[in-house]
C-alpha positions in Angstrom: -29.4 -45.0 4.6 -33.1 -45.2 4.2 -35.4 -43.3 2.1 -39.1 -44.0 2.8 -42.3 -42.9 0.8 -45.6 -44.1 1.8 -49.0 -44.0 -0.1 -52.2 -45.1 1.6 -55.6 -45.3 -0.3 -54.2 -43.7 -3.4 -53.2 -40.5 -1.5 -49.5 -39.3 -1.8 -47.9 -39.3 1.7 -44.6 -38.0 2.8 -41.1 -39.1 1.8 -38.6 -39.1 4.6 -34.9 -38.8 3.5 -32.1 -39.5 6.1 -28.5 -39.4 5.0 -25.4 -40.7 6.8 -24.5 -37.2 8.0 -27.9 -37.1 9.9 -29.7 -34.8 7.4 -33.4 -35.6 7.3 -35.7 -34.2 4.5 -39.5 -34.5 4.3 -41.2 -33.8 1.0 -44.2 -34.7 -1.1 -43.8 -37.1 -4.0 -45.8 -39.0 -6.5 -46.2 -42.8 -6.9 -44.8 -44.5 -10.0 -46.3 -47.9 -9.7 -49.6 -48.9 -8.0 -50.5 -52.4 -7.0 -54.1 -53.3 -6.4 -56.0 -54.9 -3.7 -56.3 -53.9 0.0 -52.6 -54.1 0.5 -50.8 -50.9 1.7 -48.4 -49.7 -0.9 -45.1 -48.4 0.3 -42.1 -47.1 -1.8 -38.8 -47.4 0.2 -35.3 -46.6 -1.0 -33.1 -49.0 0.9 -29.3 -49.3 1.2 -26.8 -50.1 -1.5 -27.0 -53.6 -3.1 -23.9 -54.8 -1.4 -25.1 -53.9 2.0 -28.4 -55.8 1.6 -28.6 -59.6 2.1 -29.0 -61.6 -1.3 -32.4 -62.9 -2.5 -33.1 -66.2 -0.6 -34.7 -67.7 -3.8 -31.9 -67.3 -6.3 -29.1 -65.8 -4.0 -28.5 -62.7 -6.3 -27.8 -59.3 -5.2 -31.1 -57.2 -4.9 -31.3 -54.4 -7.3 -34.2 -51.8 -7.3 -37.0 -52.3 -7.7 -37.4 -55.4 -5.4 -40.0 -56.7 -2.9 -39.9 -56.5 0.9 -42.4 -58.7 3.0 -44.3 -56.4 5.5 -45.4 -59.2 7.8 -42.3 -61.3 8.3 -39.8 -60.4 11.2 -37.1 -59.9 10.1 -38.5 -58.9 6.7 -37.8 -61.1 3.6 -36.3 -59.5 0.6 -37.1 -61.0 -2.8 -36.2 -60.1 -6.4 -39.1 -59.6 -8.8 -38.5 -63.0 -10.5 -38.8 -64.9 -7.3 -41.8 -62.9 -6.2 -43.5 -63.5 -9.5 -43.0 -67.2 -9.1 -44.6 -67.1 -5.6 -41.5 -68.1 -3.7 -42.2 -69.3 -0.2 -40.1 -70.5 2.6 -40.5 -71.3 6.3 -42.7 -68.6 7.7 -43.1 -66.6 4.5 -46.1 -67.1 2.3 -46.8 -65.7 -1.1 -50.1 -63.8 0.1 -48.3 -61.7 2.8 -48.6 -57.9 2.6 -45.5 -56.5 0.8 -43.6 -53.3 0.0 -42.0 -52.2 -3.2 -38.5 -50.9 -2.7 -37.4 -48.5 -5.5 -35.6 -45.2 -6.0 -36.6 -44.3 -9.4 -39.3 -41.6 -8.4 -38.9 -37.8 -8.2 -38.8 -36.1 -4.8 -38.7 -32.4 -5.5 -38.4 -32.0 -9.3 -39.9 -34.3 -11.9 -36.4 -34.3 -13.7 -34.6 -35.3 -10.6 -34.9 -38.9 -9.3 -34.4 -40.0 -5.7 -31.0 -41.7 -6.5 -29.9 -38.4 -8.0 -30.8 -36.6 -5.0 -28.8 -39.0 -2.9 -25.7 -38.7 -5.1 -26.1 -34.8 -4.9 -26.2 -34.8 -1.1 -23.3 -37.2 -0.9 -21.3 -35.2 -3.3 -22.0 -32.0 -1.3 -20.6 -33.7 1.8 -17.5 -34.9 0.0 -16.7 -32.0 -2.2 -18.1 -28.9 -0.3 -20.6 -26.4 -1.6 -19.2 -24.3 -4.5 -17.2 -27.2 -6.2 -20.0 -27.7 -8.6 -18.0 -29.3 -11.4 -16.7 -32.0 -9.1 -20.2 -32.6 -7.7 -21.5 -32.8 -11.3 -19.0 -35.5 -12.0 -20.1 -37.4 -8.9 -23.8 -37.2 -9.8 -23.0 -38.2 -13.5 -26.3 -37.2 -15.0 -26.5 -33.6 -14.4 -24.4 -30.6 -15.2 -22.7 -28.3 -12.8 -25.3 -25.4 -13.5 -28.2 -27.9 -12.9 -26.6 -29.1 -9.7 -26.1 -25.6 -8.4 -29.6 -24.3 -9.3 -31.4 -27.4 -8.0 -29.6 -27.3 -4.6 -30.2 -23.5 -4.2 -33.8 -23.8 -5.3 -35.0 -26.7 -3.2 -32.5 -27.0 -0.2 -32.0 -23.2 0.4 -34.8 -21.0 -1.1 -37.7 -23.6 -0.7 -36.4 -25.5 2.2 -38.9 -27.5 4.2 -38.7 -28.9 7.7 -36.5 -30.3 9.1 -34.2 -28.3 6.9 -33.6 -24.8 8.4 -35.7 -21.9 6.9 -33.8 -18.7 6.5 -36.0 -15.8 7.7 -36.1 -12.6 5.8 -34.4 -9.7 7.6 -37.1 -7.4 9.1 -35.1 -4.2 8.7 -33.2 -3.7 5.5 -30.7 -1.0 5.7 -30.0 1.2 2.7 -26.6 0.5 1.3 -24.3 3.5 1.0 -21.5 3.7 -1.6 -17.9 3.4 -0.2 -16.1 6.6 -0.8 -12.9 5.6 1.1 -9.7 5.2 -0.9 -7.3 2.3 -0.7 -4.6 2.9 1.8 -1.2 4.2 0.5 0.7 3.1 3.5 2.8 1.1 2.6 2.4 2.2 -1.0 2.0 -0.4 -3.9 2.9 1.6 -7.1 2.7 0.1 -10.5 5.7 -1.7 -11.8 6.4 0.8 -14.6 5.6 4.0 -12.6 8.1 6.6 -11.3 7.5 5.8 -7.7 8.4 2.2 -8.4 11.8 3.5 -9.6 12.1 5.6 -6.6 11.4 2.7 -4.4 13.8 0.4 -6.0 14.8 -2.6 -3.8 11.3 -2.8 -2.0 8.7 -5.4 -3.2 5.2 -4.2 -2.3 3.4 -7.4 -3.2 5.6 -9.3 -0.5 6.2 -6.4 1.8 9.8 -7.3 1.9 13.1 -6.0 0.5 15.4 -7.5 -2.1 18.4 -7.0 0.0 18.3 -7.7 3.7 20.1 -6.2 6.6 23.5 -7.9 6.8 22.7 -9.7 3.6 25.6 -12.1 3.8 24.9 -13.4 7.3 23.9 -16.8 6.0 27.5 -17.3 4.7 28.8 -17.8 8.1 26.8 -20.9 8.9 26.4 -22.4 5.4 29.2 -24.8 5.9 28.4 -25.9 9.5 27.4 -29.4 10.2 26.6 -31.1 13.5 28.4 -34.5 13.7 28.2 -37.1 16.4 32.0 -37.2 16.8 32.4 -33.4 17.4 34.1 -32.6 20.7 32.6 -30.2 23.2 34.7 -27.1 22.1 33.8 -27.5 18.4 30.2 -28.0 19.2 30.2 -25.0 21.5 31.8 -23.0 18.5 29.1 -24.1 16.1 26.4 -23.3 18.6 27.9 -19.8 19.2 27.9 -19.2 15.4 24.3 -20.2 15.1 23.4 -17.9 18.0 25.1 -15.0 16.2 23.1 -15.7 13.1 19.8 -15.8 15.1 20.8 -12.5 16.5 21.1 -11.1 13.0 17.7 -12.5 12.0 16.2 -10.7 15.1 17.8 -7.5 14.1 16.4 -7.8 10.6 12.9 -8.3 12.1 13.4 -5.4 14.4 14.5 -3.0 11.5 11.6 -4.1 9.4 9.2 -3.5 12.2 10.5 0.0 12.8 10.2 0.6 9.1 6.7 -0.7 8.8 5.4 1.0 12.1 6.9 4.4 11.4 5.9 4.4 7.7 9.4 5.0 6.6 8.7 3.4 3.1 6.4 6.2 2.1 8.7 9.0 1.8 6.2 11.4 0.1 3.9 11.2 3.2 6.7 12.4 5.4 7.7 15.1 3.1 4.0 16.3 3.0 3.9 16.2 6.8 7.2 18.1 7.0 5.8 21.0 5.0 3.4 21.8 7.9 6.3 22.6 10.2 8.6 25.7 10.3 12.2 25.3 9.7 13.0 25.1 13.5 10.5 22.3 14.1 11.8 20.4 11.0 15.3 20.6 12.2 14.2 19.5 15.7 12.3 16.5 14.2 15.4 15.4 12.2 17.3 15.6 15.3 14.8 13.5 17.1 14.3 11.0 14.3 16.9 8.4 15.7 15.0 8.0 18.8 12.0 6.6 16.9 13.0 3.0 17.7 12.6 3.6 21.4 8.8 4.5 21.4 5.8 4.0 19.3 5.3 6.3 16.2 2.0 7.5 17.6 3.8 8.8 20.8 6.4 10.4 18.5 3.7 12.3 16.5 2.2 13.5 19.8 5.5 14.8 20.8 5.9 16.7 17.5 2.3 18.2 17.8 3.2 19.3 21.3 6.3 21.1 20.1 4.3 22.8 17.4 1.6 23.8 20.0 4.4 25.1 22.2 5.9 27.1 19.4 2.4 28.6 18.7 1.8 29.5 22.3 5.2 31.2 22.5 4.4 33.2 19.3 1.1 34.2 20.7 2.6 35.2 24.1 5.3 37.4 22.4 2.5 39.1 20.3 0.5 39.8 23.5 3.6 41.2 25.3 4.3 43.5 22.3 0.7 44.7 22.5 1.0 45.2 26.3 4.2 47.2 25.7 2.4 49.5 23.3 -0.4 50.1 25.9 -2.9 47.7 24.5 -5.2 46.0 27.0 -8.1 44.7 25.1 -8.4 42.2 22.2 -10.5 44.6 20.2 -7.8 47.4 20.6 -5.2 44.8 19.6 -7.0 43.9 16.4 -7.2 47.7 15.5 -3.5 48.0 16.4 -2.5 45.2 14.1 -4.6 46.5 11.3 -2.9 49.9 11.5 0.5 48.4 11.9 0.1 46.4 8.6 -1.1 49.6 6.9 1.9 51.5 8.2 4.2 48.9 6.9 2.6 48.9 3.4 3.1 52.7 3.3 6.7 52.4 4.3 7.3 50.0 1.6 6.2 52.3 -1.0 9.0 54.5 -2.7 8.9 58.2 -2.0 11.2 61.2 -2.2 13.0 60.6 1.1 14.1 57.2 0.1 15.3 58.5 -3.3 17.4 61.1 -1.4 18.7 58.8 1.1 19.8 56.3 -1.6 21.3 58.9 -3.7 23.0 61.1 -1.3 26.2 59.1 -1.2 26.7 59.5 -5.0 27.0 63.2 -6.1 26.3 62.4 -9.8 23.3 60.3 -9.0 21.9 63.1 -6.8 22.4 65.7 -9.5 20.3 63.5 -11.9 17.6 63.2 -9.4 17.4 67.0 -8.7 17.2 67.6 -12.5 14.4 65.2 -12.8 12.4 66.7 -9.9 12.9 70.2 -11.3 11.4 69.0 -14.6 8.5 67.4 -13.0 7.7 70.5 -11.0 6.5 72.1 -14.2 9.6 74.2 -15.3 10.2 72.7 -18.8 11.2 76.4 -20.1 14.5 76.5 -18.1 16.0 74.1 -20.6 17.3 71.6 -18.0 18.2 68.4 -19.7 16.2 65.4 -18.4 18.7 62.8 -17.2 17.6 59.2 -16.2 17.8 58.5 -12.5 20.6 56.0 -12.0 20.3 53.3 -9.5 22.2 53.2 -6.2 25.9 52.6 -6.9 26.9 49.0 -6.0 29.2 48.7 -3.2 32.4 46.7 -4.0 33.0 43.5 -2.0 35.7 43.8 0.8 39.0 41.8 0.1 38.9 38.2 0.8 41.0 36.7 3.7 43.0 33.9 2.1 45.0 33.0 5.2 42.6 30.1 5.9 42.7 28.5 2.6 45.1 26.0 1.2 47.9 27.1 -1.2 48.1 30.6 0.3 51.9 30.2 1.1 52.6 29.5 -2.6 51.3 32.9 -3.7 53.5 35.8 -4.1 52.8 39.2 -2.5 51.4 40.7 -5.8 49.3 37.5 -6.5 48.0 37.6 -2.8 46.8 41.1 -3.4 45.1 40.2 -6.7 43.4 37.2 -5.3 42.1 39.1 -2.3 40.7 41.9 -4.3 39.3 39.8 -7.1 38.2 37.1 -4.5 40.0 34.2 -6.1 40.9 31.1 -4.0 44.5 30.2 -4.3 43.7 26.8 -5.9 41.3 28.4 -8.4 44.0 31.1 -9.2 46.6 28.6 -10.0 44.2 26.6 -12.2 43.1 29.6 -14.2 46.7 30.8 -14.5 47.9 27.4 -15.9 45.0 27.2 -18.4 45.7 30.8 -19.8 49.5 30.1 -19.8 49.3 26.9 -21.7 46.9 28.2 -24.2 49.1 31.4 -24.7 52.2 29.1 -25.3 50.3 26.9 -27.7 48.9 29.8 -29.9 51.9 32.2 -29.4 49.7 34.7 -27.6 46.2 35.1 -26.1 43.4 37.6 -26.5 41.0 38.7 -23.9 37.9 37.2 -25.8 39.7 33.9 -25.9 40.5 34.0 -22.2 36.7 34.6 -21.5 35.8 31.6 -23.6 38.4 29.3 -21.8 37.5 30.3 -18.2 33.8 31.0 -18.5 33.6 32.9 -15.3 32.6 36.6 -14.4 33.9 38.7 -17.3 35.1 41.4 -14.9 37.3 39.0 -13.0 38.6 37.5 -16.2 39.6 41.0 -17.3 41.5 41.7 -14.0 43.2 38.3 -14.2 44.1 38.8 -17.9 45.6 42.2 -17.1 47.6 41.0 -14.2 49.1 38.1 -16.2 49.9 40.5 -19.1 51.7 42.9 -16.6 53.7 40.1 -15.1 54.7 38.8 -18.5 53.2 35.3 -18.0 50.9 35.7 -21.2 51.2 38.2 -24.2 49.0 39.2 -27.0 49.5 37.5 -30.4 51.6 39.3 -33.1 
């Protein structure tokens, strides 16, 4: 490496810096020592002391500053002591023009000498930009902050040829804030959240599962060793076991790929999408879900959207057919028809006299009550007709239950079959309730209806009928 600074007639020249990596730097500098006379004064930073030849006068290693003869070829290098004594040898005389070789002068900054600049460049080449603490250790005399600020100021911001100069961008675009949210597919919930508990077994940071498919597949090959004295049959069996294990690994990767591509980890996302579909589409999607592994998820979603579009088109066609059957042939008339139809349905939904008569005509007592109330509402309060509240429509009793298809039917007696059918008890439930009430009556010497209701905790009417039947059959009795 050679670092050269030349000064002629007292005017500062240019310092040329060339490193081993081929980086060349030209910069202005100041002169630290000036020697008089008509001689040209040149400051030059030469190679390392061990790379230079020793002083011919005293055979010591040359340390900066030292003297270099400018007329001898090859140049003669002398230490300051030999130069001061006027050392001469064959071809070299003491009145030759000379150069002062030193590196103790500033190049860019007065606080940074040339040797520190060299150490900085060499440390940048060895440690890389950004590792400022290690660069500071190599420079030795500057801190990490000083090294960083000096490099960015003089080698980047104020770079001079032949260093590249970074041009300012001509068009500065206005930065817009990012409004997008982080992707939730696959989700990465907090460790203590509810979603993390729901996704137990999945590790979001690693994108893997705690338990693999066929989690114990490695056990089949953990004791297999290939030895030199294995015969062909044993080696073939071992290789077959390894092939089986490799097929298991491929199956794991295939399942993980399907899970990742189809987004099966994010269950809430699928539930949100399923809410858009009607019940028929959801059932169809559940039926088609096993075929996800045979084509990409995007294609599956396109198929589902196509099915939804088909359902919408079918619904619209049926609506148009109904309008056509009603004699509607224009869209404007169809809108009016739909408006009138909705109004008619609202009116039908309101309660009126006809609905009251139809709902009470099957019950004579309820019909009598309704007539009394209408007579009072018509403005005849003087006829002393008592105002009776209108009762609701009588509740129809449920039909007898067919017990022939249930287990335990053959164990029932004829009377028990009739009771179970009318009360709608299953044979197994009947035997269970009967056993509970019988054991409790034997333990207490009798059983009351209130106690039976607390024991069974079912419909009170069914408990009453069961209690009366067991009393009639003599299975239980009231306490004395």
